[in-house]
C-alpha positions as a printed Julia matrix, in Angstrom:
75×3 Matrix{Float64}:
  -2.39   4.6    6.96
  -3.18   7.96   8.46
  -0.42  10.24   9.66
  -0.56  13.66  11.23
   2.69  15.52  10.64
   2.9   19.06  11.98
   6.4   19.84  10.74
   6.27  21.0    7.07
   9.85  19.94   6.31
   9.23  16.42   7.63
   6.02  16.26   5.57
   7.88  17.34   2.42
  10.61  14.74   3.05
   8.04  12.0    3.67
   6.17  12.87   0.46
   9.42  12.66  -1.5
  10.22   9.26  -0.02
   6.72   7.93  -0.65
   6.73   9.13  -4.26
   9.83   7.0   -4.84
   8.07   3.82  -3.73
   6.2    1.98  -6.46
   2.58   1.29  -5.57
   2.29   3.98  -2.89
  -0.11   6.85  -3.46
  -0.76   9.8   -1.15
  -4.52  10.22  -1.21
  -4.65  13.52   0.64
  -2.17  15.88   2.14
  -4.76  18.54   2.84
  -3.78  20.49   5.92
  -7.38  21.22   6.92
  -9.23  18.9    9.25
 -12.44  17.31   8.02
 -15.47  17.46  10.3
 -16.38  13.97  11.51
 -20.01  14.52  10.48
 -19.01  14.84   6.82
 -16.53  11.95   6.78
 -17.57   8.79   4.93
 -17.72   5.51   6.78
 -14.62   3.33   6.26
 -14.97   0.41   3.85
 -14.43  -3.23   4.85
 -10.72  -3.19   3.94
 -10.11  -0.1    6.04
 -12.09  -1.51   8.98
 -10.07  -4.72   8.79
  -6.8   -2.75   8.76
  -7.99  -0.68  11.73
  -8.77  -3.83  13.72
  -5.37  -5.28  12.82
  -3.65  -2.04  13.91
  -5.42  -2.18  17.27
  -4.07  -5.69  17.85
  -1.02  -6.56  19.88
   1.27  -7.13  16.89
   3.73  -4.26  16.52
   5.01  -3.36  13.06
   8.36  -2.35  14.52
  10.52   0.66  13.77
  10.14   2.44  10.42
  13.37   4.16   9.41
  13.01   7.36   7.38
  16.62   8.51   7.01
  16.92   7.11   3.46
  14.86   5.21   0.93
  17.04   2.13   1.38
  16.62   2.1    5.17
  12.89   2.75   4.79
  12.49  -0.2    2.43
  14.64  -2.42   4.67
  12.5   -1.54   7.7
   9.39  -2.73   5.82
  10.68  -6.33   5.69
């Protein structure tokens, strides 16, 4: 999943929530943008996830006000 979060306090809160979830790893929180010419091509898993995300199925609302509500919104 790729997120762009411009508010530093929201980013800090999100990182704290994600760190509490087993199996979730933040791969990069670099605030600089990478030039498209230097970006690697996505692998098959990523391409599949991108196609799924473009589909008509909506994941619904993700609640971020607490870890419990976040986890419940993932069901």
